[in-house]
C-alpha positions in Angstrom: 36.0 -47.4 28.3 32.6 -48.9 26.5 30.1 -46.2 25.7 26.2 -47.0 25.7 24.4 -47.1 22.8 22.0 -43.9 24.8 25.6 -42.1 25.2 26.9 -42.9 21.5 23.1 -41.4 20.7 23.4 -38.5 22.2 26.9 -37.7 21.1 26.6 -37.7 17.3 22.9 -35.8 18.5 21.1 -39.1 16.4 18.7 -41.5 17.3 17.2 -42.6 14.3 18.1 -45.6 11.4 16.9 -44.0 7.4 14.5 -46.7 6.4 16.9 -46.4 2.5 20.7 -46.4 3.9 20.9 -47.0 7.9 23.2 -44.8 8.6 22.3 -43.3 12.0 20.3 -39.9 11.4 17.7 -37.3 13.5 14.7 -36.9 13.5 13.1 -33.7 15.0 9.8 -35.2 15.0 11.2 -38.4 17.1 13.1 -36.2 19.6 9.9 -34.0 20.5 7.6 -37.1 20.8 9.9 -39.8 22.3 8.9 -44.0 22.0 7.3 -42.9 18.8 10.3 -43.6 16.5 9.2 -47.4 15.5 5.7 -45.5 14.2 7.5 -44.0 11.4 10.3 -44.6 8.7 13.4 -42.2 8.1 14.5 -41.2 5.5 18.1 -39.0 5.2 18.2 -35.7 4.5 21.0 -37.3 1.4 18.7 -40.0 0.6 16.0 -37.7 -0.1 17.6 -35.3 -1.9 19.2 -38.8 -3.7 15.4 -39.8 -4.5 14.4 -35.6 -5.5 12.4 -34.7 -2.7 9.8 -38.0 -3.3 8.4 -40.2 -1.4 5.5 -42.9 -2.4 2.5 -42.1 -1.6 1.3 -44.4 0.6 4.9 -44.6 2.7 4.1 -40.5 2.7 1.8 -40.2 5.8 4.5 -42.3 7.6 7.6 -41.1 7.4 9.5 -38.8 8.7 12.2 -36.7 7.0 14.8 -36.2 8.6 16.4 -32.7 7.8 19.6 -31.8 10.4 18.6 -28.4 12.0 21.1 -26.0 9.7 20.0 -28.0 6.5 16.2 -27.0 7.0 17.2 -23.1 7.8 18.8 -22.8 4.6 16.2 -24.4 2.9 13.9 -22.0 4.8 15.8 -19.3 3.7 16.4 -20.1 0.0 12.1 -20.7 0.0 11.2 -17.2 1.6 13.7 -15.6 -0.8 11.8 -17.2 -3.7 8.3 -17.0 -2.7 8.5 -13.3 -2.6 10.8 -12.8 -6.1 7.9 -14.4 -7.1 4.9 -12.5 -5.2 7.1 -9.5 -6.4 7.3 -10.4 -9.5 3.0 -11.4 -9.9 2.6 -7.9 -7.3 4.7 -5.9 -10.2 2.8 -6.6 -13.4 -0.6 -6.7 -11.6 -0.1 -2.9 -10.0 2.8 -1.3 -11.8 1.3 1.4 -13.7 -0.6 2.5 -9.7 2.6 2.0 -8.1 4.6 4.8 -10.6 2.5 7.0 -9.8 3.0 7.1 -6.5 4.9 9.5 -4.3 8.3 8.0 -2.5 6.3 8.2 0.5 3.4 6.1 -1.1 5.2 3.9 -2.3 7.3 2.8 0.8 4.3 2.6 3.0 2.1 0.4 0.9 5.4 -2.0 0.5 5.8 -1.7 3.8 2.5 -2.9 4.5 2.1 -5.3 1.6 4.7 -7.1 2.5 3.2 -7.1 6.2 0.1 -8.8 5.2 2.1 -11.7 3.0 3.8 -12.4 5.8 0.8 -12.7 7.8 -0.7 -14.9 5.6 2.3 -17.0 4.9 3.2 -17.7 8.6 -1.2 -18.6 9.1 -0.6 -21.2 6.3 2.3 -22.3 7.6 0.8 -22.6 11.0 -2.3 -24.7 9.3 0.3 -26.7 8.1 2.1 -27.5 11.4 5.9 -27.0 11.2 7.7 -29.3 9.5 5.5 -31.5 8.0 4.4 -28.2 6.1 8.5 -27.3 5.2 8.9 -31.1 3.3 6.0 -30.3 1.2 6.7 -28.8 -2.3 6.6 -25.2 -2.9 6.5 -25.4 -6.6 3.4 -22.9 -8.4 2.2 -21.2 -5.1 0.6 -17.9 -5.3 0.7 -15.7 -3.0 -2.9 -15.2 -1.6 -4.3 -13.2 0.8 -2.4 -9.7 -0.5 -4.9 -7.6 -2.8 -4.4 -3.6 -3.2 -8.1 -3.0 -2.8 -7.7 -2.4 1.3 -5.7 0.7 0.7 -6.0 3.7 -1.4 -3.4 5.5 -2.3 -3.9 9.3 -2.5 -1.7 11.3 -3.5 -0.6 13.5 -0.9 0.4 17.4 -2.3 3.2 18.6 -1.2 3.6 21.7 0.5 
């Protein structure tokens, strides 16, 4: 029995051709907005990696990077780990003297609220970059704006 093109695409979960290598690839953006796949060039994840994440500036706005969901989740997890590690390093360098003077409870509280503030600012930035488009952009050199320690005081509590 011969399958139709739509059945093949549905079975292999692909919906576009990579403009670089010609292979079928899944484009989540085009799945969200069917009928728009011809408005964009597409680059599969392998070609994107082979190009070291670079797309010609004149093509950037009209190119979808087709990252498989499992690879996107892995990349996002690595990005979060790197961003968090960098944020902690910056925080530690600026505040280590103050942090060493805090009780364990105060330190735990400060850490919790700092993490919450950091994630809130991060989620706002991601929302403003609108999902996948933001994940495709380079994240090197980003600082962790949105968190300072002036907003809360750490007074030593007296132990009873």
